[in-house]
C-alpha angles and dihedrals in degrees: 000000000000123000089244090067100030145295131301119243116234134171134210126195115238136187124241135170092270100043132279134339135179122240116203122214134185114226126200105194113223111265109246095334146091116295097218095087106081135182115194115202117197124194137219128273099277098026135084141220098274088071086088101056093114094046091045093054090048093052100034091101089064107028147033094239117212121190114185126203098226110232112283091029137088114338095346124107123266120240121242091219114050090205086075090070091094142110096265091057093047093048092049091050091052092050087055089049091051090056090053093048095051092199124183090199119031124186126177132213115184130181117203105309088017088057092052089053087050093052091051092048097043090049093058118105110263092010112181092217109108100172127030135194119190112195113208097325140096140164091283115059121197108243091221092062092045090051092049092053090047090058094066108022115110099010111150096236128158133184137205096225145014091251092052091051091047091053091052094047089051090059092057095038104054089127090066088079131227120336134169115249089253091052092048094049089050089055091045103049097069089050093065135080128186113251106181106296092341136071125235136179120277100237136086106258087219090075084083094063099079091044092054091047093060113119127190089259093051091047092051092049091048092050092050091050092049093050089050090052092045091052089056094055113111103172124096107277133196122196117201119198133187105227090229096042118149091191105050116043127204089241090059093048089050089054091047090053092050102045142037109009090356092235126216110240126212122183124203116211119223093026134100128179108009137002109220094209090229097115113089094236091053092049090049093055091052094044093049092052097045095046098034129090124278 
């Protein structure tokens, strides 16, 4: 399938503690250009790679855009052991993906969980990431936002129709900001799978287990490790924040601007967690940063 119509689905085999699993990724081949300039776009905890269709089309003139379905989501395999749904697994999978992509230039855009994966990867010694966008996430996560996500993740819900599912997803995604009905349905369709005569969400409900197992001690250790990784990042970094975010606080963005890569910060009014980068003005901010000078 050509990039004009949509992306091609590929899979790469990855190692985990129990054996092997396949991670799916959606690839938008660069329109009329070399394929060695790659942008990887990584989604949030309950989302999947087709979230980035609008951004991919907007940047397809400059990049081969690759949008993985993180394991347990979308077209990727599910893990036998839910404890594997964790940052070390996701980082290892992306390193395997990088080897497959063989990019000369590698940029990263990560929303929420995808941003945490990006921090961990960009903070590695000799990281191939040379430009980083973190969408409404940082090393410190507001407990209120984490609790809100924990309330709905993994529920065994089904719906009779696409419209019914879209209406439900809208109730748990108010932070995404305003969208037309057509835009919202486009974001909803890849989230659904047929289950008999009903529709269900695409992801393994077991992805909720590690999130619900987080204690205050685990959260503090994770935050410390993420700040250490962030402080090692040396590439130009942009932090996007929804002005009403309950996940990324202004105090955290101020710290991110002052330490580590000294990120640029851009705040979107009328949005919470997390901007979908569907609106033209949001796309423009990302495009200007990724394609602009250091």
